[in-house]
N, CA, C and O atoms as a printed pandas DataFrame, in Angstrom:
     atom_number atom_name residue_name chain_id  residue_number  x_coord  y_coord  z_coord
0              1         N          UNK        A               1  198.759  134.000  -26.681
1              2        CA          UNK        A               1  198.206  134.079  -28.024
2              3         C          UNK        A               1  199.137  134.992  -29.052
3              4         O          UNK        A               1  199.417  136.139  -28.705
4              5         N          UNK        A               2  199.555  134.536  -30.164
5              6        CA          UNK        A               2  200.651  134.847  -31.166
6              7         C          UNK        A               2  199.835  135.982  -32.144
7              8         O          UNK        A               2  198.740  135.849  -32.692
8              9         N          UNK        A               3  200.576  136.908  -32.159
9             10        CA          UNK        A               3  200.055  138.130  -32.929
10            11         C          UNK        A               3  200.490  138.278  -34.427
11            12         O          UNK        A               3  200.380  139.235  -35.194
12            13         N          UNK        A               4  201.046  136.963  -34.608
13            14        CA          UNK        A               4  201.736  136.656  -35.799
14            15         C          UNK        A               4  201.329  135.442  -36.728
15            16         O          UNK        A               4  201.412  134.269  -36.364
16            17         N          UNK        A               5  200.821  135.907  -38.127
17            18        CA          UNK        A               5  199.992  135.113  -38.931
18            19         C          UNK        A               5  200.984  134.404  -39.801
19            20         O          UNK        A               5  201.920  135.197  -39.906
20            21         N          UNK        A               6  201.238  133.411  -40.420
21            22        CA          UNK        A               6  201.921  132.904  -41.581
22            23         C          UNK        A               6  201.664  133.659  -42.683
23            24         O          UNK        A               6  200.583  134.227  -42.837
24            25         N          UNK        A               7  202.662  133.722  -43.551
25            26        CA          UNK        A               7  202.621  134.889  -44.817
26            27         C          UNK        A               7  201.473  134.129  -45.587
27            28         O          UNK        A               7  200.793  134.976  -46.167
28            29         N          UNK        A               8  201.017  132.904  -45.806
29            30        CA          UNK        A               8  200.170  132.477  -46.576
30            31         C          UNK        A               8  198.822  132.908  -45.945
31            32         O          UNK        A               8  197.988  133.374  -46.722
32            33         N          UNK        A               9  198.578  132.833  -44.928
33            34        CA          UNK        A               9  197.533  133.281  -44.530
34            35         C          UNK        A               9  197.114  134.931  -44.444
35            36         O          UNK        A               9  196.058  135.514  -44.687
36            37         N          UNK        A              10  198.259  135.334  -44.048
37            38        CA          UNK        A              10  197.994  136.875  -44.384
38            39         C          UNK        A              10  197.602  137.576  -45.625
39            40         O          UNK        A              10  197.016  138.656  -45.704
40            41         N          UNK        A              11  198.120  136.599  -46.845
41            42        CA          UNK        A              11  198.346  137.079  -47.948
42            43         C          UNK        A              11  196.728  136.533  -48.243
43            44         O          UNK        A              11  196.000  137.344  -48.815
44            45         N          UNK        A              12  195.964  134.788  -47.764
45            46        CA          UNK        A              12  194.677  134.973  -48.102
46            47         C          UNK        A              12  193.698  135.800  -47.707
47            48         O          UNK        A              12  192.637  135.847  -48.329
48            49         N          UNK        A              13  193.988  136.717  -46.387
49            50        CA          UNK        A              13  193.002  137.744  -45.644
50            51         C          UNK        A              13  193.252  138.945  -46.243
51            52         O          UNK        A              13  192.588  139.918  -45.885
52            53         N          UNK        A              14  194.182  139.071  -47.187
53            54        CA          UNK        A              14  194.193  140.466  -47.980
54            55         C          UNK        A              14  193.755  140.457  -49.086
55            56         O          UNK        A              14  193.377  141.513  -49.593
56            57         N          UNK        A              15  193.686  139.252  -49.768
57            58        CA          UNK        A              15  192.961  138.816  -50.867
58            59         C          UNK        A              15  190.948  138.946  -50.731
59            60         O          UNK        A              15  190.147  139.623  -51.374
60            61         N          UNK        A              16  190.805  138.183  -49.862
61            62        CA          UNK        A              16  189.266  137.927  -49.074
62            63         C          UNK        A              16  189.208  139.257  -48.922
63            64         O          UNK        A              16  188.301  139.609  -49.675
64            65         N          UNK        A              17  189.727  140.368  -48.290
65            66        CA          UNK        A              17  189.399  141.808  -48.142
66            67         C          UNK        A              17  189.261  142.539  -49.312
67            68         O          UNK        A              17  188.260  143.223  -49.521
68            69         N          UNK        A              18  190.195  142.449  -50.102
69            70        CA          UNK        A              18  190.314  142.916  -51.659
70            71         C          UNK        A              18  188.969  142.498  -52.350
71            72         O          UNK        A              18  188.448  143.313  -53.112
72            73         N          UNK        A              19  188.363  141.265  -52.132
73            74        CA          UNK        A              19  187.561  140.899  -53.203
74            75         C          UNK        A              19  186.137  141.139  -52.488
75            76         O          UNK        A              19  185.149  141.507  -53.123
76            77         N          UNK        A              20  186.135  140.956  -51.450
77            78        CA          UNK        A              20  184.846  142.158  -50.758
78            79         C          UNK        A              20  184.580  143.613  -50.903
79            80         O          UNK        A              20  183.491  144.182  -50.967
80            81         N          UNK        A              21  185.893  144.150  -50.948
81            82        CA          UNK        A              21  185.558  145.571  -51.096
82            83         C          UNK        A              21  185.027  145.681  -52.368
83            84         O          UNK        A              21  184.070  146.400  -52.655
84            85         N          UNK        A              22  185.826  144.757  -53.367
85            86        CA          UNK        A              22  185.432  144.998  -55.035
86            87         C          UNK        A              22  183.838  144.697  -55.258
87            88         O          UNK        A              22  183.075  145.463  -55.846
88            89         N          UNK        A              23  183.533  143.634  -54.769
89            90        CA          UNK        A              23  182.032  143.264  -54.834
90            91         C          UNK        A              23  180.989  144.485  -54.330
91            92         O          UNK        A              23  180.098  145.089  -54.927
92            93         N          UNK        A              24  181.506  144.572  -52.960
93            94        CA          UNK        A              24  180.267  145.987  -52.299
94            95         C          UNK        A              24  180.328  147.137  -52.936
95            96         O          UNK        A              24  179.446  147.978  -52.760
96            97         N          UNK        A              25  181.469  147.376  -53.851
97            98        CA          UNK        A              25  181.328  148.805  -54.097
98            99         C          UNK        A              25  180.658  148.774  -55.494
99           100         O          UNK        A              25  180.728  147.840  -56.293
100          101         N          UNK        A              26  179.919  150.087  -55.683
101          102        CA          UNK        A              26  179.266  150.104  -57.253
102          103         C          UNK        A              26  180.378  151.269  -57.646
103          104         O          UNK        A              26  180.420  151.493  -58.856
104          105         N          UNK        A              27  180.998  151.802  -57.088
105          106        CA          UNK        A              27  181.472  152.947  -57.566
106          107         C          UNK        A              27  182.688  152.410  -58.797
107          108         O          UNK        A              27  183.381  151.413  -58.594
108          109         N          UNK        A              28  182.776  153.078  -59.811
109          110        CA          UNK        A              28  183.755  153.258  -60.891
110          111         C          UNK        A              28  184.248  154.276  -61.751
111          112         O          UNK        A              28  183.473  155.171  -62.090
112          113         N          UNK        A              29  185.450  154.273  -62.163
113          114        CA          UNK        A              29  185.845  155.572  -62.850
114          115         C          UNK        A              29  185.805  155.098  -64.374
115          116         O          UNK        A              29  186.177  153.944  -64.587
116          117         N          UNK        A              30  185.460  155.746  -65.273
117          118        CA          UNK        A              30  185.444  155.879  -66.657
118          119         C          UNK        A              30  186.472  156.882  -66.963
119          120         O          UNK        A              30  186.415  158.037  -66.542
120          121         N          UNK        A              31  187.552  156.351  -67.815
121          122        CA          UNK        A              31  188.465  157.085  -68.471
122          123         C          UNK        A              31  188.505  156.718  -70.057
123          124         O          UNK        A              31  188.998  155.625  -70.337
124          125         N          UNK        A              32  188.036  157.523  -71.098
125          126        CA          UNK        A              32  187.673  157.442  -72.067
126          127         C          UNK        A              32  186.994  156.081  -72.658
127          128         O          UNK        A              32  185.766  156.156  -72.664
128          129         N          UNK        A              33  187.513  154.873  -73.148
129          130        CA          UNK        A              33  186.251  153.592  -72.967
130          131         C          UNK        A              33  186.613  152.785  -72.055
131          132         O          UNK        A              33  186.182  151.633  -72.113
132          133         N          UNK        A              34  187.505  153.180  -70.967
133          134        CA          UNK        A              34  187.670  151.974  -69.856
134          135         C          UNK        A              34  187.262  152.440  -68.618
135          136         O          UNK        A              34  187.352  153.507  -68.011
136          137         N          UNK        A              35  186.702  151.145  -68.376
137          138        CA          UNK        A              35  185.856  151.384  -66.870
138          139         C          UNK        A              35  186.835  150.247  -65.600
139          140         O          UNK        A              35  187.091  149.046  -65.680
140          141         N          UNK        A              36  187.249  151.478  -64.283
141          142        CA          UNK        A              36  188.115  151.056  -63.559
142          143         C          UNK        A              36  187.270  150.710  -62.459
143          144         O          UNK        A              36  186.312  151.476  -62.350
144          145         N          UNK        A              37  187.320  149.893  -61.702
145          146        CA          UNK        A              37  186.646  149.739  -60.473
146          147         C          UNK        A              37  187.278  150.473  -59.079
147          148         O          UNK        A              37  188.500  150.551  -58.952
148          149         N          UNK        A              38  186.390  150.989  -58.075
149          150        CA          UNK        A              38  187.013  152.156  -57.373
150          151         C          UNK        A              38  186.840  150.808  -55.634
151          152         O          UNK        A              38  186.162  149.791  -55.490
152          153         N          UNK        A              39  187.449  151.259  -55.040
153          154        CA          UNK        A              39  187.543  150.452  -53.661
154          155         C          UNK        A              39  186.797  151.391  -52.801
155          156         O          UNK        A              39  185.669  151.208  -52.343
156          157         N          UNK        A              40  187.540  152.393  -52.638
157          158        CA          UNK        A              40  187.222  153.786  -51.604
158          159         C          UNK        A              40  187.074  154.766  -52.164
159          160         O          UNK        A              40  187.632  154.998  -53.236
160          161         N          UNK        A              41  186.350  155.512  -51.620
161          162        CA          UNK        A              41  186.190  157.232  -51.654
162          163         C          UNK        A              41  186.155  158.175  -50.490
163          164         O          UNK        A              41  185.913  157.882  -49.319
164          165         N          UNK        A              42  186.460  159.457  -51.038
165          166        CA          UNK        A              42  186.927  160.261  -49.537
166          167         C          UNK        A              42  186.828  161.581  -50.473
167          168         O          UNK        A              42  187.070  161.791  -51.661
168          169         N          UNK        A              43  186.303  162.474  -49.263
169          170        CA          UNK        A              43  186.673  163.941  -50.008
170          171         C          UNK        A              43  187.774  164.476  -50.560
171          172         O          UNK        A              43  187.514  165.470  -51.238
172          173         N          UNK        A              44  189.017  164.153  -50.515
173          174        CA          UNK        A              44  190.015  164.358  -51.401
174          175         C          UNK        A              44  190.507  163.557  -52.348
175          176         O          UNK        A              44  191.556  163.923  -52.879
176          177         N          UNK        A              45  189.863  162.243  -52.804
177          178        CA          UNK        A              45  190.213  161.222  -53.462
178          179         C          UNK        A              45  189.875  160.012  -53.707
179          180         O          UNK        A              45  188.717  159.862  -53.316
180          181         N          UNK        A              46  190.374  158.869  -54.247
181          182        CA          UNK        A              46  189.924  157.825  -54.407
182          183         C          UNK        A              46  190.893  156.679  -54.094
183          184         O          UNK        A              46  192.029  157.100  -53.881
184          185         N          UNK        A              47  190.770  155.422  -54.013
185          186        CA          UNK        A              47  191.368  154.210  -54.059
186          187         C          UNK        A              47  190.814  153.152  -55.053
187          188         O          UNK        A              47  189.605  152.982  -55.208
188          189         N          UNK        A              48  191.881  152.369  -55.794
189          190        CA          UNK        A              48  191.848  151.594  -56.570
190          191         C          UNK        A              48  192.493  150.328  -56.558
191          192         O          UNK        A              48  193.584  150.891  -56.462
192          193         N          UNK        A              49  192.789  149.183  -56.568
193          194        CA          UNK        A              49  193.538  147.971  -56.344
194          195         C          UNK        A              49  194.407  148.356  -57.436
195          196         O          UNK        A              49  194.038  148.670  -58.567
196          197         N          UNK        A              50  195.817  148.295  -56.919
197          198        CA          UNK        A              50  197.103  148.588  -57.547
198          199         C          UNK        A              50  197.413  147.528  -58.326
199          200         O          UNK        A              50  198.357  147.917  -59.014
200          201         N          UNK        A              51  197.141  146.339  -58.628
201          202        CA          UNK        A              51  197.229  145.487  -59.831
202          203         C          UNK        A              51  196.364  145.619  -61.070
203          204         O          UNK        A              51  196.563  145.047  -62.141
204          205         N          UNK        A              52  194.970  146.794  -60.653
205          206        CA          UNK        A              52  194.040  146.746  -61.647
206          207         C          UNK        A              52  194.335  148.334  -62.294
207          208         O          UNK        A              52  194.092  148.643  -63.461
208          209         N          UNK        A              53  194.797  149.068  -61.463
209          210        CA          UNK        A              53  194.734  150.599  -61.652
210          211         C          UNK        A              53  195.781  151.166  -62.581
211          212         O          UNK        A              53  196.983  151.057  -62.335
212          213         N          UNK        A              54  195.361  151.705  -63.529
213          214        CA          UNK        A              54  196.503  152.704  -64.396
214          215         C          UNK        A              54  197.163  153.727  -63.833
215          216         O          UNK        A              54  196.868  153.747  -62.638
216          217         N          UNK        A              55  197.863  154.531  -64.090
217          218        CA          UNK        A              55  198.342  155.797  -63.271
218          219         C          UNK        A              55  197.399  156.786  -64.156
219          220         O          UNK        A              55  197.725  157.127  -65.293
220          221         N          UNK        A              56  196.217  157.206  -63.533
221          222        CA          UNK        A              56  195.510  158.044  -64.373
222          223         C          UNK        A              56  196.040  159.253  -64.146
223          224         O          UNK        A              56  196.718  159.370  -63.126
224          225         N          UNK        A              57  195.890  160.224  -64.878
225          226        CA          UNK        A              57  196.130  161.732  -64.936
226          227         C          UNK        A              57  195.336  162.523  -65.684
227          228         O          UNK        A              57  195.459  162.393  -66.902
228          229         N          UNK        A              58  194.377  163.488  -65.190
229          230        CA          UNK        A              58  193.429  164.277  -66.198
230          231         C          UNK        A              58  192.241  164.236  -65.781
231          232         O          UNK        A              58  191.879  164.278  -64.605
232          233         N          UNK        A              59  191.488  164.139  -66.869
233          234        CA          UNK        A              59  189.962  164.167  -66.754
234          235         C          UNK        A              59  189.469  162.657  -66.583
235          236         O          UNK        A              59  189.997  161.803  -67.295
236          237         N          UNK        A              60  188.448  162.280  -65.639
237          238        CA          UNK        A              60  187.753  161.055  -65.705
238          239         C          UNK        A              60  186.631  161.529  -65.296
239          240         O          UNK        A              60  186.369  162.709  -65.064
240          241         N          UNK        A              61  185.849  160.472  -65.187
241          242        CA          UNK        A              61  184.242  160.382  -64.476
242          243         C          UNK        A              61  184.074  159.463  -63.596
243          244         O          UNK        A              61  184.504  158.315  -63.703
244          245         N          UNK        A              62  183.462  159.887  -62.704
245          246        CA          UNK        A              62  183.318  159.039  -61.569
246          247         C          UNK        A              62  181.601  158.686  -61.108
247          248         O          UNK        A              62  180.718  159.421  -60.666
248          249         N          UNK        A              63  181.628  157.216  -61.444
249          250        CA          UNK        A              63  180.379  156.869  -61.254
250          251         C          UNK        A              63  179.833  155.957  -59.744
251          252         O          UNK        A              63  180.539  155.337  -58.949
252          253         N          UNK        A              64  178.602  156.126  -59.735
253          254        CA          UNK        A              64  177.684  154.896  -58.702
254          255         C          UNK        A              64  176.686  153.976  -59.249
255          256         O          UNK        A              64  175.461  154.050  -59.153
256          257         N          UNK        A              65  177.510  152.967  -59.925
257          258        CA          UNK        A              65  176.647  152.171  -60.707
258          259         C          UNK        A              65  176.409  152.879  -62.063
259          260         O          UNK        A              65  177.342  152.862  -62.866
260          261         N          UNK        A              66  175.011  153.630  -62.473
261          262        CA          UNK        A              66  174.393  153.851  -63.687
262          263         C          UNK        A              66  174.656  155.638  -63.273
263          264         O          UNK        A              66  174.813  156.564  -64.069
264          265         N          UNK        A              67  174.638  155.671  -62.236
265          266        CA          UNK        A              67  174.716  157.578  -61.705
266          267         C          UNK        A              67  175.924  157.909  -62.010
267          268         O          UNK        A              67  176.827  157.232  -61.517
268          269         N          UNK        A              68  176.262  159.035  -62.901
269          270        CA          UNK        A              68  177.050  159.759  -62.528
270          271         C          UNK        A              68  176.946  161.028  -61.431
271          272         O          UNK        A              68  176.042  161.843  -61.245
272          273         N          UNK        A              69  178.265  160.851  -60.777
273          274        CA          UNK        A              69  178.485  161.479  -59.984
274          275         C          UNK        A              69  179.064  162.936  -59.852
275          276         O          UNK        A              69  178.671  163.990  -59.351
276          277         N          UNK        A              70  180.500  162.387  -60.730
277          278        CA          UNK        A              70  181.359  163.899  -60.501
278          279         C          UNK        A              70  181.996  163.576  -61.678
279          280         O          UNK        A              70  182.207  162.443  -62.111
280          281         N          UNK        A              71  182.396  165.010  -62.350
281          282        CA          UNK        A              71  183.887  164.945  -63.464
282          283         C          UNK        A              71  184.329  165.711  -62.879
283          284         O          UNK        A              71  183.903  166.753  -62.381
284          285         N          UNK        A              72  186.093  164.783  -62.918
285          286        CA          UNK        A              72  187.208  164.795  -61.819
286          287         C          UNK        A              72  188.627  165.275  -62.472
287          288         O          UNK        A              72  189.046  164.887  -63.562
288          289         N          UNK        A              73  189.079  165.904  -61.873
289          290        CA          UNK        A              73  190.608  166.017  -62.566
290          291         C          UNK        A              73  191.826  165.584  -61.590
291          292         O          UNK        A              73  192.334  166.252  -60.689
292          293         N          UNK        A              74  192.114  164.416  -61.978
293          294        CA          UNK        A              74  192.891  163.242  -60.831
294          295         C          UNK        A              74  194.297  163.529  -60.896
295          296         O          UNK        A              74  194.498  164.381  -61.762
296          297         N          UNK        A              75  195.366  163.149  -60.312
297          298        CA          UNK        A              75  196.637  162.690  -60.607
298          299         C          UNK        A              75  196.810  161.076  -59.522
299          300         O          UNK        A              75  196.309  160.988  -58.401
300          301         N          UNK        A              76  197.417  160.233  -60.032
301          302        CA          UNK        A              76  197.888  158.910  -59.103
302          303         C          UNK        A              76  198.999  159.368  -58.288
303          304         O          UNK        A              76  200.070  159.648  -58.826
304          305         N          UNK        A              77  198.811  159.480  -56.867
305          306        CA          UNK        A              77  200.023  160.124  -56.143
306          307         C          UNK        A              77  200.639  158.906  -55.459
307          308         O          UNK        A              77  201.866  158.993  -55.490
308          309         N          UNK        A              78  200.189  157.755  -54.828
309          310        CA          UNK        A              78  200.973  157.067  -54.444
310          311         C          UNK        A              78  200.336  155.716  -54.015
311          312         O          UNK        A              78  199.149  155.543  -53.739
312          313         N          UNK        A              79  201.559  154.572  -54.002
313          314        CA          UNK        A              79  200.464  153.202  -53.700
314          315         C          UNK        A              79  200.519  153.179  -52.406
315          316         O          UNK        A              79  201.232  154.095  -51.998
316          317         N          UNK        A              80  200.032  152.466  -51.484
317          318        CA          UNK        A              80  199.699  151.972  -50.376
318          319         C          UNK        A              80  199.319  150.672  -49.913
319          320         O          UNK        A              80  198.108  150.595  -50.124
320          321         N          UNK        A              81  199.706  149.662  -49.416
321          322        CA          UNK        A              81  198.807  148.634  -48.914
322          323         C          UNK        A              81  197.990  148.072  -50.270
323          324         O          UNK        A              81  196.759  148.109  -50.264
324          325         N          UNK        A              82  198.688  147.574  -51.384
325          326        CA          UNK        A              82  197.751  147.232  -52.068
326          327         C          UNK        A              82  196.870  148.150  -52.622
327          328         O          UNK        A              82  196.008  147.536  -53.250
328          329         N          UNK        A              83  196.684  149.529  -52.673
329          330        CA          UNK        A              83  196.045  150.218  -53.500
330          331         C          UNK        A              83  196.436  150.961  -53.716
331          332         O          UNK        A              83  197.044  151.482  -52.781
332          333         N          UNK        A              84  196.486  151.753  -55.148
333          334        CA          UNK        A              84  196.819  153.062  -55.936
334          335         C          UNK        A              84  195.884  154.157  -55.272
335          336         O          UNK        A              84  194.684  153.891  -55.207
336          337         N          UNK        A              85  196.324  155.329  -54.790
337          338        CA          UNK        A              85  195.673  156.564  -54.275
338          339         C          UNK        A              85  195.772  157.519  -55.110
339          340         O          UNK        A              85  196.902  157.915  -55.396
340          341         N          UNK        A              86  194.719  158.074  -55.654
341          342        CA          UNK        A              86  194.111  159.143  -56.508
342          343         C          UNK        A              86  193.859  160.228  -55.507
343          344         O          UNK        A              86  193.462  160.158  -54.344
344          345         N          UNK        A              87  194.179  161.212  -56.228
345          346        CA          UNK        A              87  193.952  162.574  -55.429
346          347         C          UNK        A              87  193.320  163.860  -56.627
347          348         O          UNK        A              87  193.961  164.516  -57.449
348          349         N          UNK        A              88  191.994  163.870  -56.345
349          350        CA          UNK        A              88  191.630  165.221  -57.016
350          351         C          UNK        A              88  192.135  166.224  -56.824
351          352         O          UNK        A              88  192.441  166.653  -55.711
352          353         N          UNK        A              89  192.361  166.937  -58.193
353          354        CA          UNK        A              89  192.877  168.271  -58.191
354          355         C          UNK        A              89  191.673  168.978  -57.894
355          356         O          UNK        A              89  191.559  169.665  -56.879
356          357         N          UNK        A              90  190.500  168.790  -58.995
357          358        CA          UNK        A              90  189.259  169.643  -58.689
358          359         C          UNK        A              90  188.326  168.487  -59.199
359          360         O          UNK        A              90  188.455  167.761  -60.184
360          361         N          UNK        A              91  187.223  168.537  -58.114
361          362        CA          UNK        A              91  186.120  167.665  -58.769
362          363         C          UNK        A              91  184.401  168.561  -58.553
363          364         O          UNK        A              91  184.076  169.364  -57.679
364          365         N          UNK        A              92  183.744  168.123  -59.499
365          366        CA          UNK        A              92  182.282  168.846  -59.620
366          367         C          UNK        A              92  181.248  168.216  -59.648
367          368         O          UNK        A              92  181.307  167.311  -60.480
368          369         N          UNK        A              93  180.041  168.289  -58.964
369          370        CA          UNK        A              93  179.110  167.093  -58.870
370          371         C          UNK        A              93  178.056  167.339  -60.331
371          372         O          UNK        A              93  177.491  168.388  -60.643
372          373         N          UNK        A              94  178.029  166.346  -60.880
373          374        CA          UNK        A              94  177.084  166.779  -62.046
374          375         C          UNK        A              94  175.686  166.419  -61.762
375          376         O          UNK        A              94  175.348  165.405  -61.152
376          377         N          UNK        A              95  174.707  167.524  -62.354
377          378        CA          UNK        A              95  173.695  167.741  -61.758
378          379         C          UNK        A              95  172.704  167.054  -63.041
379          380         O          UNK        A              95  173.082  166.905  -64.202
380          381         N          UNK        A              96  171.558  166.744  -62.577
381          382        CA          UNK        A              96  170.768  165.998  -63.548
382          383         C          UNK        A              96  169.828  167.046  -64.676
383          384         O          UNK        A              96  169.343  166.724  -65.760
384          385         N          UNK        A              97  169.786  168.325  -64.007
385          386        CA          UNK        A              97  169.415  169.516  -65.237
386          387         C          UNK        A              97  170.179  170.756  -65.203
387          388         O          UNK        A              97  171.023  170.898  -64.318
388          389         N          UNK        A              98  169.993  171.604  -66.004
389          390        CA          UNK        A              98  170.965  172.801  -66.385
390          391         C          UNK        A              98  170.919  173.717  -65.135
391          392         O          UNK        A              98  169.804  173.910  -64.651
392          393         N          UNK        A              99  171.969  174.292  -64.564
393          394        CA          UNK        A              99  171.808  175.490  -63.522
394          395         C          UNK        A              99  170.599  177.011  -64.616
395          396         O          UNK        A              99  170.723  177.481  -65.747
396          397         N          UNK        A             100  169.790  177.211  -63.722
397          398        CA          UNK        A             100  169.238  178.457  -63.988
398          399         C          UNK        A             100  170.044  179.789  -63.356
399          400         O          UNK        A             100  170.881  179.694  -62.459
400          401         N          UNK        A             101  169.700  180.850  -63.893
401          402        CA          UNK        A             101  170.113  182.094  -63.717
402          403         C          UNK        A             101  168.711  183.020  -63.038
403          404         O          UNK        A             101  168.879  184.232  -63.176
404          405         N          UNK        A             102  167.639  182.709  -62.475
405          406        CA          UNK        A             102  166.298  183.211  -62.286
406          407         C          UNK        A             102  165.822  182.366  -61.082
407          408         O          UNK        A             102  166.341  181.272  -60.859
408          409         N          UNK        A             103  164.848  182.862  -60.314
409          410        CA          UNK        A             103  164.174  182.141  -59.332
410          411         C          UNK        A             103  163.019  181.273  -59.640
411          412         O          UNK        A             103  162.001  181.837  -60.041
412          413         N          UNK        A             104  163.020  180.056  -59.522
413          414        CA          UNK        A             104  161.971  179.628  -59.780
414          415         C          UNK        A             104  160.676  179.700  -58.886
415          416         O          UNK        A             104  160.821  179.266  -57.743
416          417         N          UNK        A             105  159.651  180.097  -59.169
417          418        CA          UNK        A             105  158.213  180.351  -58.524
418          419         C          UNK        A             105  157.429  179.278  -58.520
419          420         O          UNK        A             105  156.897  179.009  -59.597
420          421         N          UNK        A             106  157.142  178.380  -57.330
421          422        CA          UNK        A             106  155.947  177.389  -57.786
422          423         C          UNK        A             106  155.034  177.835  -57.229
423          424         O          UNK        A             106  154.925  178.460  -56.174
424          425         N          UNK        A             107  153.957  177.314  -58.379
425          426        CA          UNK        A             107  152.759  177.699  -58.099
426          427         C          UNK        A             107  151.698  176.445  -57.476
427          428         O          UNK        A             107  150.486  176.256  -57.584
428          429         N          UNK        A             108  152.655  175.811  -56.874
429          430        CA          UNK        A             108  151.887  174.551  -56.223
430          431         C          UNK        A             108  151.175  174.825  -54.742
431          432         O          UNK        A             108  151.845  175.378  -53.870
432          433         N          UNK        A             109  150.247  174.553  -54.566
433          434        CA          UNK        A             109  149.478  174.659  -53.513
434          435         C          UNK        A             109  150.107  174.351  -52.474
435          436         O          UNK        A             109  150.644  173.248  -52.578
436          437         N          UNK        A             110  150.338  175.075  -51.101
437          438        CA          UNK        A             110  151.237  174.581  -49.838
438          439         C          UNK        A             110  150.502  173.549  -49.182
439          440         O          UNK        A             110  151.031  172.505  -48.800
440          441         N          UNK        A             111  149.020  173.881  -49.013
441          442        CA          UNK        A             111  148.372  173.323  -48.061
442          443         C          UNK        A             111  146.946  172.910  -48.571
443          444         O          UNK        A             111  146.369  173.759  -49.250
444          445         N          UNK        A             112  146.372  171.862  -48.364
445          446        CA          UNK        A             112  145.053  171.545  -48.720
446          447         C          UNK        A             112  144.379  172.215  -47.140
447          448         O          UNK        A             112  144.693  172.039  -45.963
448          449         N          UNK        A             113  143.239  173.108  -47.883
449          450        CA          UNK        A             113  141.869  173.391  -47.054
450          451         C          UNK        A             113  140.732  172.368  -46.950
451          452         O          UNK        A             113  140.082  172.019  -47.936
452          453         N          UNK        A             114  140.499  171.857  -45.587
453          454        CA          UNK        A             114  139.430  170.844  -45.690
454          455         C          UNK        A             114  138.311  171.672  -45.380
455          456         O          UNK        A             114  138.330  172.834  -44.976
456          457         N          UNK        A             115  137.036  170.712  -45.688
457          458        CA          UNK        A             115  135.871  171.364  -45.490
458          459         C          UNK        A             115  135.492  171.634  -43.531
459          460         O          UNK        A             115  135.952  171.104  -42.519
460          461         N          UNK        A             116  134.576  172.583  -43.742
461          462        CA          UNK        A             116  134.129  173.221  -42.182
462          463         C          UNK        A             116  133.004  172.001  -41.813
463          464         O          UNK        A             116  132.040  171.610  -42.471
464          465         N          UNK        A             117  133.410  171.654  -40.770
465          466        CA          UNK        A             117  131.998  170.752  -39.872
466          467         C          UNK        A             117  131.207  171.801  -39.122
467          468         O          UNK        A             117  131.463  172.571  -38.196
468          469         N          UNK        A             118  129.774  171.450  -40.137
469          470        CA          UNK        A             118  128.618  172.695  -39.333
470          471         C          UNK        A             118  127.784  171.925  -38.762
471          472         O          UNK        A             118  126.849  172.398  -38.115
């Protein structure tokens, strides 16, 4: 069995892989008024398609669909395998309510008390 594929077949497979990753990923980066699709996300950064990706540097917002995930400070580090790799200098999770500096005491009942069977 041959381990080598013709160049046209290899390019076709790579394009199909990129298209599948773009369709399956809901992640995107917002930079000012521009929106860019993210192919992969990990703890230290994310990857975008090298053809579409600008050399981002600075503050961006990372979204999963309409849900705001992170505020990030990023730098474009390198290009590998057709992907532009961006690394986080820092990223902070976005919360849906402001933080508080006191303990919230819940007045809700912990359990229900049933009737006694007599």
